[in-house]
A tleap script that builds the chain and sets N, CA, C and O, in Angstrom:
source leaprc.protein.ff14SB
mol = sequence {
  NMET LEU SER ILE SER VAL VAL ALA LEU ALA
  TRP LEU VAL PHE LEU GLN THR LEU SER THR
  ALA LEU ASP PRO THR LEU GLU GLY THR TRP
  GLN VAL TRP LYS ALA THR HIE ASN LYS GLU
  TYR ALA LEU ASP GLU GLU SER PHE ARG ARG
  ALA VAL TRP GLU GLU ASN LEU GLN MET ILE
  GLN ASP HIE ASN SER GLN ALA ASP ARG GLY
  LYS HIE THR TYR LYS LEU GLY MET ASN HIE
  PHE GLY ASP LEU THR ASN GLU GLU ILE ASN
  GLU ARG LEU ASP CYS LEU LEU PRO ASP MET
  ASP LEU ALA THR LEU LYS ASN VAL VAL VAL
  PHE LYS SER SER LYS ASN PRO GLN ILE PRO
  THR GLY VAL ASP TRP ARG ALA LYS GLY ALA
  VAL THR GLU VAL LYS ASP GLN VAL SER ALA
  CGLU
}
set mol.1.N position { -26.173 -23.305 16.917 }
set mol.1.CA position { -24.979 -24.125 16.788 }
set mol.1.C position { -24.729 -24.511 15.329 }
set mol.1.O position { -23.590 -24.553 14.864 }
set mol.2.N position { -25.814 -24.789 14.633 }
set mol.2.CA position { -25.681 -25.170 13.229 }
set mol.2.C position { -25.131 -24.012 12.401 }
set mol.2.O position { -24.302 -24.227 11.517 }
set mol.3.N position { -25.584 -22.779 12.677 }
set mol.3.CA position { -25.115 -21.637 11.901 }
set mol.3.C position { -23.626 -21.383 12.118 }
set mol.3.O position { -22.929 -20.987 11.183 }
set mol.4.N position { -23.124 -21.602 13.337 }
set mol.4.CA position { -21.695 -21.447 13.602 }
set mol.4.C position { -20.905 -22.482 12.813 }
set mol.4.O position { -19.838 -22.178 12.279 }
set mol.5.N position { -21.419 -23.690 12.737 }
set mol.5.CA position { -20.740 -24.749 11.978 }
set mol.5.C position { -20.709 -24.415 10.490 }
set mol.5.O position { -19.709 -24.642 9.810 }
set mol.6.N position { -21.812 -23.877 10.001 }
set mol.6.CA position { -21.878 -23.509 8.583 }
set mol.6.C position { -20.877 -22.389 8.286 }
set mol.6.O position { -20.182 -22.430 7.270 }
set mol.7.N position { -20.805 -21.397 9.163 }
set mol.7.CA position { -19.856 -20.299 8.977 }
set mol.7.C position { -18.421 -20.821 9.037 }
set mol.7.O position { -17.586 -20.447 8.213 }
set mol.8.N position { -18.139 -21.679 10.007 }
set mol.8.CA position { -16.795 -22.251 10.131 }
set mol.8.C position { -16.437 -23.069 8.898 }
set mol.8.O position { -15.309 -22.994 8.410 }
set mol.9.N position { -17.381 -23.843 8.396 }
set mol.9.CA position { -17.134 -24.651 7.208 }
set mol.9.C position { -16.901 -23.749 5.991 }
set mol.9.O position { -16.011 -24.007 5.181 }
set mol.10.N position { -17.700 -22.700 5.872 }
set mol.10.CA position { -17.512 -21.763 4.755 }
set mol.10.C position { -16.147 -21.104 4.829 }
set mol.10.O position { -15.487 -20.927 3.805 }
set mol.11.N position { -15.719 -20.740 6.027 }
set mol.11.CA position { -14.408 -20.120 6.219 }
set mol.11.C position { -13.292 -21.083 5.812 }
set mol.11.O position { -12.337 -20.681 5.147 }
set mol.12.N position { -13.409 -22.342 6.208 }
set mol.12.CA position { -12.389 -23.333 5.848 }
set mol.12.C position { -12.342 -23.548 4.333 }
set mol.12.O position { -11.264 -23.687 3.756 }
set mol.13.N position { -13.506 -23.575 3.697 }
set mol.13.CA position { -13.547 -23.727 2.239 }
set mol.13.C position { -12.889 -22.518 1.583 }
set mol.13.O position { -12.138 -22.664 0.619 }
set mol.14.N position { -13.170 -21.330 2.103 }
set mol.14.CA position { -12.562 -20.109 1.578 }
set mol.14.C position { -11.045 -20.165 1.705 }
set mol.14.O position { -10.329 -19.867 0.749 }
set mol.15.N position { -10.553 -20.544 2.878 }
set mol.15.CA position { -9.107 -20.634 3.090 }
set mol.15.C position { -8.476 -21.690 2.179 }
set mol.15.O position { -7.381 -21.488 1.653 }
set mol.16.N position { -9.156 -22.795 1.999 }
set mol.16.CA position { -8.641 -23.846 1.114 }
set mol.16.C position { -8.583 -23.339 -0.320 }
set mol.16.O position { -7.630 -23.623 -1.045 }
set mol.17.N position { -9.608 -22.585 -0.731 }
set mol.17.CA position { -9.622 -22.014 -2.076 }
set mol.17.C position { -8.438 -21.075 -2.263 }
set mol.17.O position { -7.773 -21.099 -3.299 }
set mol.18.N position { -8.179 -20.246 -1.253 }
set mol.18.CA position { -7.036 -19.336 -1.337 }
set mol.18.C position { -5.733 -20.105 -1.438 }
set mol.18.O position { -4.876 -19.782 -2.260 }
set mol.19.N position { -5.585 -21.121 -0.603 }
set mol.19.CA position { -4.313 -21.837 -0.586 }
set mol.19.C position { -4.069 -22.594 -1.882 }
set mol.19.O position { -2.920 -22.748 -2.296 }
set mol.20.N position { -5.132 -23.071 -2.533 }
set mol.20.CA position { -4.929 -23.767 -3.802 }
set mol.20.C position { -4.683 -22.778 -4.933 }
set mol.20.O position { -4.123 -23.147 -5.966 }
set mol.21.N position { -5.097 -21.521 -4.750 }
set mol.21.CA position { -4.903 -20.513 -5.790 }
set mol.21.C position { -3.529 -19.858 -5.703 }
set mol.21.O position { -3.155 -19.093 -6.593 }
set mol.22.N position { -2.784 -20.142 -4.661 }
set mol.22.CA position { -1.482 -19.521 -4.480 }
set mol.22.C position { -0.480 -20.073 -5.475 }
set mol.22.O position { -0.532 -21.248 -5.836 }
set mol.23.N position { 0.429 -19.223 -5.914 }
set mol.23.CA position { 1.453 -19.613 -6.878 }
set mol.23.C position { 2.615 -20.267 -6.147 }
set mol.23.O position { 3.333 -19.589 -5.411 }
set mol.24.N position { 2.816 -21.564 -6.330 }
set mol.24.CA position { 3.889 -22.260 -5.602 }
set mol.24.C position { 5.291 -21.778 -5.990 }
set mol.24.O position { 6.238 -21.966 -5.226 }
set mol.25.N position { 5.433 -21.161 -7.163 }
set mol.25.CA position { 6.757 -20.686 -7.574 }
set mol.25.C position { 7.185 -19.451 -6.780 }
set mol.25.O position { 8.352 -19.061 -6.816 }
set mol.26.N position { 6.241 -18.838 -6.066 }
set mol.26.CA position { 6.551 -17.646 -5.277 }
set mol.26.C position { 6.848 -17.963 -3.811 }
set mol.26.O position { 7.062 -17.048 -3.016 }
set mol.27.N position { 6.864 -19.226 -3.451 }
set mol.27.CA position { 7.063 -19.602 -2.043 }
set mol.27.C position { 8.350 -19.023 -1.471 }
set mol.27.O position { 8.337 -18.454 -0.379 }
set mol.28.N position { 9.456 -19.159 -2.189 }
set mol.28.CA position { 10.735 -18.634 -1.704 }
set mol.28.C position { 10.716 -17.122 -1.562 }
set mol.28.O position { 11.218 -16.582 -0.576 }
set mol.29.N position { 10.142 -16.439 -2.538 }
set mol.29.CA position { 10.042 -14.983 -2.495 }
set mol.29.C position { 9.168 -14.544 -1.324 }
set mol.29.O position { 9.483 -13.568 -0.643 }
set mol.30.N position { 8.080 -15.259 -1.091 }
set mol.30.CA position { 7.184 -14.978 0.034 }
set mol.30.C position { 7.921 -15.140 1.358 }
set mol.30.O position { 7.798 -14.292 2.242 }
set mol.31.N position { 8.678 -16.209 1.501 }
set mol.31.CA position { 9.414 -16.459 2.751 }
set mol.31.C position { 10.472 -15.380 2.990 }
set mol.31.O position { 10.648 -14.927 4.121 }
set mol.32.N position { 11.170 -14.969 1.941 }
set mol.32.CA position { 12.183 -13.914 2.069 }
set mol.32.C position { 11.511 -12.596 2.442 }
set mol.32.O position { 12.011 -11.870 3.302 }
set mol.33.N position { 10.379 -12.278 1.804 }
set mol.33.CA position { 9.667 -11.044 2.116 }
set mol.33.C position { 9.218 -11.046 3.578 }
set mol.33.O position { 9.375 -10.047 4.280 }
set mol.34.N position { 8.661 -12.169 4.032 }
set mol.34.CA position { 8.219 -12.253 5.430 }
set mol.34.C position { 9.397 -12.062 6.385 }
set mol.34.O position { 9.279 -11.344 7.379 }
set mol.35.N position { 10.509 -12.688 6.094 }
set mol.35.CA position { 11.685 -12.570 6.968 }
set mol.35.C position { 12.222 -11.138 6.952 }
set mol.35.O position { 12.596 -10.603 7.996 }
set mol.36.N position { 12.261 -10.523 5.779 }
set mol.36.CA position { 12.764 -9.154 5.645 }
set mol.36.C position { 11.938 -8.175 6.474 }
set mol.36.O position { 12.481 -7.248 7.076 }
set mol.37.N position { 10.636 -8.383 6.500 }
set mol.37.CA position { 9.738 -7.439 7.175 }
set mol.37.C position { 9.211 -7.972 8.512 }
set mol.37.O position { 8.252 -7.441 9.073 }
set mol.38.N position { 9.859 -9.031 9.009 }
set mol.38.CA position { 9.483 -9.613 10.311 }
set mol.38.C position { 7.989 -9.904 10.411 }
set mol.38.O position { 7.339 -9.535 11.390 }
set mol.39.N position { 7.459 -10.560 9.404 }
set mol.39.CA position { 6.032 -10.882 9.376 }
set mol.39.C position { 5.819 -12.318 9.850 }
set mol.39.O position { 6.475 -13.252 9.390 }
set mol.40.N position { 4.903 -12.456 10.761 }
set mol.40.CA position { 4.475 -13.775 11.240 }
set mol.40.C position { 2.968 -13.770 11.340 }
set mol.40.O position { 2.372 -12.777 11.759 }
set mol.41.N position { 2.347 -14.874 10.959 }
set mol.41.CA position { 0.895 -14.958 10.940 }
set mol.41.C position { 0.421 -16.203 11.675 }
set mol.41.O position { 1.129 -17.206 11.766 }
set mol.42.N position { -0.786 -16.109 12.192 }
set mol.42.CA position { -1.446 -17.300 12.722 }
set mol.42.C position { -1.735 -18.213 11.535 }
set mol.42.O position { -1.870 -17.756 10.400 }
set mol.43.N position { -1.827 -19.491 11.814 }
set mol.43.CA position { -2.017 -20.473 10.746 }
set mol.43.C position { -3.239 -20.155 9.890 }
set mol.43.O position { -3.199 -20.325 8.672 }
set mol.44.N position { -4.321 -19.697 10.512 }
set mol.44.CA position { -5.537 -19.415 9.758 }
set mol.44.C position { -5.469 -18.106 8.964 }
set mol.44.O position { -6.352 -17.853 8.144 }
set mol.45.N position { -4.462 -17.279 9.176 }
set mol.45.CA position { -4.329 -16.002 8.471 }
set mol.45.C position { -3.288 -16.061 7.350 }
set mol.45.O position { -3.333 -15.252 6.423 }
set mol.46.N position { -2.375 -16.987 7.425 }
set mol.46.CA position { -1.251 -17.051 6.482 }
set mol.46.C position { -1.705 -17.096 5.023 }
set mol.46.O position { -1.179 -16.351 4.196 }
set mol.47.N position { -2.662 -17.948 4.696 }
set mol.47.CA position { -3.108 -18.071 3.302 }
set mol.47.C position { -3.737 -16.783 2.797 }
set mol.47.O position { -3.516 -16.378 1.656 }
set mol.48.N position { -4.519 -16.148 3.650 }
set mol.48.CA position { -5.153 -14.888 3.245 }
set mol.48.C position { -4.102 -13.821 2.968 }
set mol.48.O position { -4.161 -13.153 1.936 }
set mol.49.N position { -3.143 -13.652 3.871 }
set mol.49.CA position { -2.094 -12.636 3.700 }
set mol.49.C position { -1.259 -12.931 2.467 }
set mol.49.O position { -0.874 -12.021 1.732 }
set mol.50.N position { -0.984 -14.208 2.244 }
set mol.50.CA position { -0.207 -14.604 1.062 }
set mol.50.C position { -0.964 -14.262 -0.213 }
set mol.50.O position { -0.367 -13.779 -1.175 }
set mol.51.N position { -2.273 -14.506 -0.232 }
set mol.51.CA position { -3.074 -14.193 -1.416 }
set mol.51.C position { -3.091 -12.685 -1.674 }
set mol.51.O position { -2.984 -12.252 -2.821 }
set mol.52.N position { -3.223 -11.890 -0.621 }
set mol.52.CA position { -3.199 -10.429 -0.759 }
set mol.52.C position { -1.842 -9.998 -1.282 }
set mol.52.O position { -1.759 -9.165 -2.185 }
set mol.53.N position { -0.774 -10.558 -0.721 }
set mol.53.CA position { 0.593 -10.232 -1.145 }
set mol.53.C position { 0.796 -10.564 -2.622 }
set mol.53.O position { 1.367 -9.765 -3.364 }
set mol.54.N position { 0.330 -11.739 -3.052 }
set mol.54.CA position { 0.489 -12.131 -4.455 }
set mol.54.C position { -0.284 -11.192 -5.376 }
set mol.54.O position { 0.193 -10.842 -6.455 }
set mol.55.N position { -1.467 -10.789 -4.952 }
set mol.55.CA position { -2.256 -9.854 -5.762 }
set mol.55.C position { -1.543 -8.507 -5.865 }
set mol.55.O position { -1.495 -7.910 -6.940 }
set mol.56.N position { -0.994 -8.033 -4.759 }
set mol.56.CA position { -0.243 -6.770 -4.788 }
set mol.56.C position { 1.018 -6.900 -5.629 }
set mol.56.O position { 1.366 -5.977 -6.365 }
set mol.57.N position { 1.705 -8.026 -5.531 }
set mol.57.CA position { 2.902 -8.258 -6.337 }
set mol.57.C position { 2.564 -8.228 -7.822 }
set mol.57.O position { 3.303 -7.647 -8.616 }
set mol.58.N position { 1.452 -8.849 -8.201 }
set mol.58.CA position { 1.028 -8.857 -9.601 }
set mol.58.C position { 0.713 -7.449 -10.083 }
set mol.58.O position { 1.056 -7.083 -11.208 }
set mol.59.N position { 0.054 -6.649 -9.226 }
set mol.59.CA position { -0.267 -5.268 -9.585 }
set mol.59.C position { 1.017 -4.464 -9.789 }
set mol.59.O position { 1.105 -3.656 -10.714 }
set mol.60.N position { 2.008 -4.682 -8.930 }
set mol.60.CA position { 3.299 -3.988 -9.050 }
set mol.60.C position { 3.992 -4.386 -10.340 }
set mol.60.O position { 4.506 -3.532 -11.063 }
set mol.61.N position { 4.007 -5.674 -10.631 }
set mol.61.CA position { 4.658 -6.157 -11.851 }
set mol.61.C position { 3.960 -5.616 -13.103 }
set mol.61.O position { 4.619 -5.234 -14.070 }
set mol.62.N position { 2.628 -5.587 -13.078 }
set mol.62.CA position { 1.881 -5.048 -14.226 }
set mol.62.C position { 2.202 -3.565 -14.419 }
set mol.62.O position { 2.449 -3.113 -15.537 }
set mol.63.N position { 2.196 -2.820 -13.318 }
set mol.63.CA position { 2.497 -1.381 -13.402 }
set mol.63.C position { 3.908 -1.162 -13.959 }
set mol.63.O position { 4.102 -0.338 -14.853 }
set mol.64.N position { 4.881 -1.891 -13.436 }
set mol.64.CA position { 6.270 -1.707 -13.875 }
set mol.64.C position { 6.468 -2.109 -15.328 }
set mol.64.O position { 7.281 -1.517 -16.037 }
set mol.65.N position { 5.731 -3.108 -15.765 }
set mol.65.CA position { 5.782 -3.497 -17.176 }
set mol.65.C position { 5.249 -2.363 -18.050 }
set mol.65.O position { 5.807 -2.066 -19.106 }
set mol.66.N position { 4.166 -1.736 -17.599 }
set mol.66.CA position { 3.625 -0.588 -18.328 }
set mol.66.C position { 4.596 0.590 -18.285 }
set mol.66.O position { 4.727 1.322 -19.266 }
set mol.67.N position { 5.272 0.774 -17.158 }
set mol.67.CA position { 6.260 1.855 -17.049 }
set mol.67.C position { 7.406 1.623 -18.032 }
set mol.67.O position { 7.920 2.575 -18.620 }
set mol.68.N position { 7.808 0.372 -18.214 }
set mol.68.CA position { 8.862 0.052 -19.179 }
set mol.68.C position { 8.451 0.420 -20.606 }
set mol.68.O position { 9.295 0.717 -21.451 }
set mol.69.N position { 7.144 0.395 -20.856 }
set mol.69.CA position { 6.630 0.755 -22.181 }
set mol.69.C position { 6.265 2.237 -22.279 }
set mol.69.O position { 5.705 2.676 -23.284 }
set mol.70.N position { 6.587 3.016 -21.222 }
set mol.70.CA position { 6.365 4.450 -21.257 }
set mol.70.C position { 5.004 4.920 -20.786 }
set mol.70.O position { 4.711 6.112 -20.879 }
set mol.71.N position { 4.165 4.035 -20.286 }
set mol.71.CA position { 2.829 4.440 -19.836 }
set mol.71.C position { 2.884 5.199 -18.506 }
set mol.71.O position { 2.039 6.056 -18.248 }
set mol.72.N position { 3.874 4.890 -17.665 }
set mol.72.CA position { 4.039 5.563 -16.372 }
set mol.72.C position { 5.456 6.122 -16.289 }
set mol.72.O position { 6.364 5.618 -16.950 }
set mol.73.N position { 5.643 7.149 -15.489 }
set mol.73.CA position { 6.966 7.757 -15.334 }
set mol.73.C position { 7.671 7.289 -14.071 }
set mol.73.O position { 8.734 7.807 -13.728 }
set mol.74.N position { 7.098 6.321 -13.379 }
set mol.74.CA position { 7.696 5.806 -12.139 }
set mol.74.C position { 7.424 4.316 -12.029 }
set mol.74.O position { 6.536 3.776 -12.690 }
set mol.75.N position { 8.196 3.674 -11.194 }
set mol.75.CA position { 8.021 2.247 -10.939 }
set mol.75.C position { 7.632 2.041 -9.481 }
set mol.75.O position { 7.900 2.883 -8.624 }
set mol.76.N position { 7.007 0.925 -9.224 }
set mol.76.CA position { 6.594 0.551 -7.874 }
set mol.76.C position { 7.491 -0.562 -7.355 }
set mol.76.O position { 8.151 -1.249 -8.134 }
set mol.77.N position { 7.515 -0.737 -6.047 }
set mol.77.CA position { 8.264 -1.825 -5.426 }
set mol.77.C position { 7.496 -2.372 -4.240 }
set mol.77.O position { 6.680 -1.674 -3.638 }
set mol.78.N position { 7.761 -3.615 -3.913 }
set mol.78.CA position { 7.110 -4.255 -2.775 }
set mol.78.C position { 7.732 -3.726 -1.490 }
set mol.78.O position { 8.953 -3.602 -1.388 }
set mol.79.N position { 6.884 -3.414 -0.508 }
set mol.79.CA position { 7.371 -2.945 0.784 }
set mol.79.C position { 6.647 -3.669 1.916 }
set mol.79.O position { 5.994 -4.687 1.687 }
set mol.80.N position { 6.758 -3.159 3.105 }
set mol.80.CA position { 6.173 -3.823 4.278 }
set mol.80.C position { 4.654 -3.758 4.314 }
set mol.80.O position { 4.043 -4.380 5.182 }
set mol.81.N position { 4.024 -3.025 3.400 }
set mol.81.CA position { 2.572 -3.002 3.302 }
set mol.81.C position { 2.048 -4.048 2.318 }
set mol.81.O position { 0.846 -4.096 2.059 }
set mol.82.N position { 2.912 -4.869 1.777 }
set mol.82.CA position { 2.544 -5.797 0.718 }
set mol.82.C position { 1.485 -6.817 1.070 }
set mol.82.O position { 0.852 -7.370 0.171 }
set mol.83.N position { 1.271 -7.083 2.337 }
set mol.83.CA position { 0.271 -8.066 2.749 }
set mol.83.C position { -1.041 -7.426 3.172 }
set mol.83.O position { -1.907 -8.096 3.735 }
set mol.84.N position { -1.194 -6.130 2.905 }
set mol.84.CA position { -2.401 -5.410 3.305 }
set mol.84.C position { -3.282 -5.108 2.101 }
set mol.84.O position { -2.794 -4.850 1.001 }
set mol.85.N position { -4.581 -5.146 2.331 }
set mol.85.CA position { -5.526 -4.755 1.291 }
set mol.85.C position { -5.550 -3.230 1.199 }
set mol.85.O position { -5.056 -2.543 2.093 }
set mol.86.N position { -6.119 -2.708 0.131 }
set mol.86.CA position { -6.240 -1.254 -0.011 }
set mol.86.C position { -7.030 -0.665 1.149 }
set mol.86.O position { -6.698 0.412 1.643 }
set mol.87.N position { -8.072 -1.364 1.586 }
set mol.87.CA position { -8.887 -0.875 2.702 }
set mol.87.C position { -8.057 -0.789 3.978 }
set mol.87.O position { -8.175 0.179 4.730 }
set mol.88.N position { -7.226 -1.785 4.227 }
set mol.88.CA position { -6.387 -1.777 5.429 }
set mol.88.C position { -5.352 -0.656 5.380 }
set mol.88.O position { -5.077 -0.014 6.393 }
set mol.89.N position { -4.788 -0.427 4.215 }
set mol.89.CA position { -3.814 0.664 4.069 }
set mol.89.C position { -4.500 2.002 4.298 }
set mol.89.O position { -3.969 2.868 4.993 }
set mol.90.N position { -5.673 2.168 3.715 }
set mol.90.CA position { -6.410 3.423 3.904 }
set mol.90.C position { -6.748 3.649 5.373 }
set mol.90.O position { -6.685 4.783 5.849 }
set mol.91.N position { -7.103 2.595 6.096 }
set mol.91.CA position { -7.387 2.727 7.528 }
set mol.91.C position { -6.147 3.171 8.291 }
set mol.91.O position { -6.231 4.032 9.167 }
set mol.92.N position { -4.997 2.589 7.962 }
set mol.92.CA position { -3.757 2.931 8.664 }
set mol.92.C position { -3.284 4.340 8.365 }
set mol.92.O position { -2.749 5.019 9.241 }
set mol.93.N position { -3.477 4.778 7.142 }
set mol.93.CA position { -2.964 6.080 6.727 }
set mol.93.C position { -4.035 7.156 6.720 }
set mol.93.O position { -3.798 8.258 6.225 }
set mol.94.N position { -5.189 6.860 7.251 }
set mol.94.CA position { -6.298 7.808 7.252 }
set mol.94.C position { -5.916 9.132 7.892 }
set mol.94.O position { -6.445 10.178 7.517 }
set mol.95.N position { -5.005 9.096 8.850 }
set mol.95.CA position { -4.613 10.333 9.523 }
set mol.95.C position { -3.903 11.296 8.569 }
set mol.95.O position { -3.772 12.481 8.875 }
set mol.96.N position { -3.450 10.805 7.432 }
set mol.96.CA position { -2.748 11.664 6.481 }
set mol.96.C position { -3.686 12.325 5.485 }
set mol.96.O position { -3.284 13.222 4.745 }
set mol.97.N position { -4.945 11.878 5.468 }
set mol.97.CA position { -5.889 12.425 4.512 }
set mol.97.C position { -6.693 13.544 5.153 }
set mol.97.O position { -7.187 13.379 6.268 }
set mol.98.N position { -6.839 14.679 4.479 }
set mol.98.CA position { -7.587 15.785 5.082 }
set mol.98.C position { -9.067 15.473 5.157 }
set mol.98.O position { -9.618 14.812 4.276 }
set mol.99.N position { -9.694 15.939 6.187 }
set mol.99.CA position { -11.139 15.827 6.323 }
set mol.99.C position { -11.728 17.032 5.599 }
set mol.99.O position { -11.738 18.142 6.132 }
set mol.100.N position { -12.205 16.811 4.412 }
set mol.100.CA position { -12.644 17.924 3.569 }
set mol.100.C position { -13.805 18.695 4.190 }
set mol.100.O position { -13.900 19.905 3.984 }
set mol.101.N position { -14.683 18.047 4.937 }
set mol.101.CA position { -15.796 18.752 5.560 }
set mol.101.C position { -15.276 19.797 6.536 }
set mol.101.O position { -15.742 20.937 6.538 }
set mol.102.N position { -14.303 19.407 7.374 }
set mol.102.CA position { -13.754 20.361 8.336 }
set mol.102.C position { -12.950 21.454 7.644 }
set mol.102.O position { -13.005 22.616 8.047 }
set mol.103.N position { -12.204 21.087 6.603 }
set mol.103.CA position { -11.363 22.052 5.903 }
set mol.103.C position { -12.209 23.126 5.226 }
set mol.103.O position { -11.786 24.278 5.133 }
set mol.104.N position { -13.388 22.765 4.758 }
set mol.104.CA position { -14.218 23.750 4.068 }
set mol.104.C position { -14.973 24.645 5.036 }
set mol.104.O position { -15.439 25.713 4.641 }
set mol.105.N position { -15.105 24.237 6.297 }
set mol.105.CA position { -15.877 25.014 7.260 }
set mol.105.C position { -15.074 26.121 7.932 }
set mol.105.O position { -15.630 27.169 8.262 }
set mol.106.N position { -13.785 25.909 8.138 }
set mol.106.CA position { -13.006 26.913 8.856 }
set mol.106.C position { -11.558 26.894 8.380 }
set mol.106.O position { -11.116 25.950 7.725 }
set mol.107.N position { -10.853 27.920 8.710 }
set mol.107.CA position { -9.432 28.046 8.372 }
set mol.107.C position { -9.166 27.932 6.878 }
set mol.107.O position { -8.145 27.379 6.468 }
set mol.108.N position { -10.064 28.443 6.075 }
set mol.108.CA position { -9.890 28.387 4.634 }
set mol.108.C position { -9.033 29.573 4.208 }
set mol.108.O position { -9.306 30.715 4.578 }
set mol.109.N position { -7.998 29.291 3.429 }
set mol.109.CA position { -7.137 30.343 2.912 }
set mol.109.C position { -7.329 30.388 1.400 }
set mol.109.O position { -7.152 29.383 0.712 }
set mol.110.N position { -7.685 31.537 0.904 }
set mol.110.CA position { -7.888 31.699 -0.529 }
set mol.110.C position { -6.578 32.169 -1.144 }
set mol.110.O position { -5.978 33.138 -0.680 }
set mol.111.N position { -6.141 31.480 -2.186 }
set mol.111.CA position { -4.908 31.858 -2.879 }
set mol.111.C position { -5.166 33.091 -3.732 }
set mol.111.O position { -6.130 33.145 -4.497 }
set mol.112.N position { -4.289 34.080 -3.588 }
set mol.112.CA position { -4.367 35.282 -4.413 }
set mol.112.C position { -3.074 35.382 -5.202 }
set mol.112.O position { -1.982 35.450 -4.639 }
set mol.113.N position { -3.223 35.389 -6.504 }
set mol.113.CA position { -2.022 35.455 -7.336 }
set mol.113.C position { -1.517 36.895 -7.419 }
set mol.113.O position { -2.274 37.854 -7.272 }
set mol.114.N position { -0.235 37.008 -7.655 }
set mol.114.CA position { 0.402 38.312 -7.784 }
set mol.114.C position { 0.358 38.749 -9.248 }
set mol.114.O position { 0.405 37.918 -10.155 }
set mol.115.N position { 0.267 40.046 -9.464 }
set mol.115.CA position { 0.286 40.550 -10.837 }
set mol.115.C position { 1.686 40.481 -11.431 }
set mol.115.O position { 1.843 40.457 -12.652 }
set mol.116.N position { 2.705 40.449 -10.575 }
set mol.116.CA position { 4.082 40.404 -11.026 }
set mol.116.C position { 4.825 39.284 -10.280 }
set mol.116.O position { 5.673 39.556 -9.430 }
set mol.117.N position { 4.507 38.049 -10.598 }
set mol.117.CA position { 5.144 36.967 -9.846 }
set mol.117.C position { 6.618 36.787 -10.231 }
set mol.117.O position { 6.977 36.836 -11.408 }
set mol.118.N position { 7.445 36.581 -9.233 }
set mol.118.CA position { 8.843 36.250 -9.464 }
set mol.118.C position { 9.027 34.817 -8.972 }
set mol.118.O position { 9.368 34.570 -7.815 }
set mol.119.N position { 8.794 33.902 -9.872 }
set mol.119.CA position { 8.819 32.488 -9.523 }
set mol.119.C position { 10.184 31.913 -9.882 }
set mol.119.O position { 10.606 32.008 -11.035 }
set mol.120.N position { 10.882 31.316 -8.915 }
set mol.120.CA position { 12.183 30.711 -9.226 }
set mol.120.C position { 11.996 29.463 -10.089 }
set mol.120.O position { 10.929 28.848 -10.094 }
set mol.121.N position { 13.041 29.106 -10.809 }
set mol.121.CA position { 12.965 27.916 -11.660 }
set mol.121.C position { 12.955 26.638 -10.837 }
set mol.121.O position { 12.527 25.593 -11.327 }
set mol.122.N position { 13.419 26.705 -9.597 }
set mol.122.CA position { 13.406 25.531 -8.733 }
set mol.122.C position { 13.610 25.926 -7.289 }
set mol.122.O position { 14.187 26.971 -6.990 }
set mol.123.N position { 13.135 25.089 -6.408 }
set mol.123.CA position { 13.289 25.328 -4.974 }
set mol.123.C position { 13.663 24.010 -4.307 }
set mol.123.O position { 12.996 22.995 -4.501 }
set mol.124.N position { 14.727 24.035 -3.527 }
set mol.124.CA position { 15.103 22.858 -2.749 }
set mol.124.C position { 14.529 23.044 -1.348 }
set mol.124.O position { 15.131 23.706 -0.501 }
set mol.125.N position { 13.364 22.454 -1.116 }
set mol.125.CA position { 12.673 22.636 0.154 }
set mol.125.C position { 13.446 22.020 1.316 }
set mol.125.O position { 13.264 22.423 2.464 }
set mol.126.N position { 14.309 21.045 1.024 }
set mol.126.CA position { 15.150 20.463 2.082 }
set mol.126.C position { 16.092 21.514 2.637 }
set mol.126.O position { 16.270 21.613 3.851 }
set mol.127.N position { 16.698 22.299 1.755 }
set mol.127.CA position { 17.643 23.331 2.174 }
set mol.127.C position { 16.956 24.432 2.976 }
set mol.127.O position { 17.582 25.082 3.814 }
set mol.128.N position { 15.675 24.636 2.715 }
set mol.128.CA position { 14.925 25.662 3.437 }
set mol.128.C position { 14.347 25.131 4.746 }
set mol.128.O position { 13.729 25.879 5.503 }
set mol.129.N position { 14.548 23.841 5.010 }
set mol.129.CA position { 14.029 23.254 6.242 }
set mol.129.C position { 12.518 23.117 6.256 }
set mol.129.O position { 11.913 23.045 7.326 }
set mol.130.N position { 11.909 23.081 5.098 }
set mol.130.CA position { 10.447 23.044 5.026 }
set mol.130.C position { 9.872 21.639 4.989 }
set mol.130.O position { 8.658 21.467 5.102 }
set mol.131.N position { 10.717 20.638 4.833 }
set mol.131.CA position { 10.219 19.260 4.812 }
set mol.131.C position { 10.933 18.450 5.882 }
set mol.131.O position { 12.057 18.760 6.276 }
set mol.132.N position { 10.268 17.427 6.332 }
set mol.132.CA position { 10.841 16.561 7.358 }
set mol.132.C position { 11.475 15.339 6.708 }
set mol.132.O position { 11.353 15.126 5.502 }
set mol.133.N position { 12.142 14.552 7.513 }
set mol.133.CA position { 12.699 13.292 7.029 }
set mol.133.C position { 11.557 12.365 6.592 }
set mol.133.O position { 10.415 12.550 7.012 }
set mol.134.N position { 11.858 11.393 5.770 }
set mol.134.CA position { 10.870 10.416 5.323 }
set mol.134.C position { 10.371 9.662 6.547 }
set mol.134.O position { 11.167 9.215 7.373 }
set mol.135.N position { 9.055 9.519 6.664 }
set mol.135.CA position { 8.457 8.905 7.845 }
set mol.135.C position { 8.243 7.406 7.694 }
set mol.135.O position { 8.489 6.641 8.627 }
set mol.136.N position { 7.779 6.986 6.508 }
set mol.136.CA position { 7.387 5.590 6.362 }
set mol.136.C position { 7.619 5.124 4.948 }
set mol.136.O position { 6.675 4.828 4.215 }
set mol.137.N position { 8.868 5.061 4.569 }
set mol.137.CA position { 9.202 4.627 3.214 }
set mol.137.C position { 10.410 3.719 3.328 }
set mol.137.O position { 11.394 4.052 3.988 }
set mol.138.N position { 10.325 2.582 2.684 }
set mol.138.CA position { 11.403 1.607 2.732 }
set mol.138.C position { 11.970 1.472 1.332 }
set mol.138.O position { 11.220 1.443 0.357 }
set mol.139.N position { 13.258 1.391 1.229 }
set mol.139.CA position { 13.897 1.217 -0.063 }
set mol.139.C position { 13.524 -0.145 -0.639 }
set mol.139.O position { 13.626 -1.164 0.045 }
set mol.140.N position { 13.097 -0.159 -1.887 }
set mol.140.CA position { 12.763 -1.415 -2.555 }
set mol.140.C position { 13.999 -1.899 -3.284 }
set mol.140.O position { 14.313 -1.432 -4.379 }
set mol.141.N position { 14.681 -2.820 -2.678 }
set mol.141.CA position { 15.909 -3.341 -3.291 }
set mol.141.C position { 15.698 -4.728 -3.777 }
set mol.141.O position { 16.617 -5.338 -4.324 }
savepdb mol mol.pdb
quit
């Protein structure tokens, strides 16, 4: 019983630490983001999700600032994954990552280059029907 109390107390201290570390100037932005993406949390989860969201927002802002200075050729935007940790995103999208062990064991295709390649300057794969519609991408407006 004592160990459960200690764990519960540690959890409450952790949540309090998160809530005091949150940036109060982002409250309105956080509320708009939650409403936009239909996010609702249990009371004990809200502070954690907010802290993750703020950390992701800071990473996006840092990246975009570097992009403005020419370090990157693209910019990032906040989307519906903004309240997830990298580990949680990797778990959700794991189905998109190839299992290299299986890929190396069977169905391996070796690329053979041509001695006389006729490579076009560009290919619109949409026109060829080779790509599907976007599955999970939200416009960052």
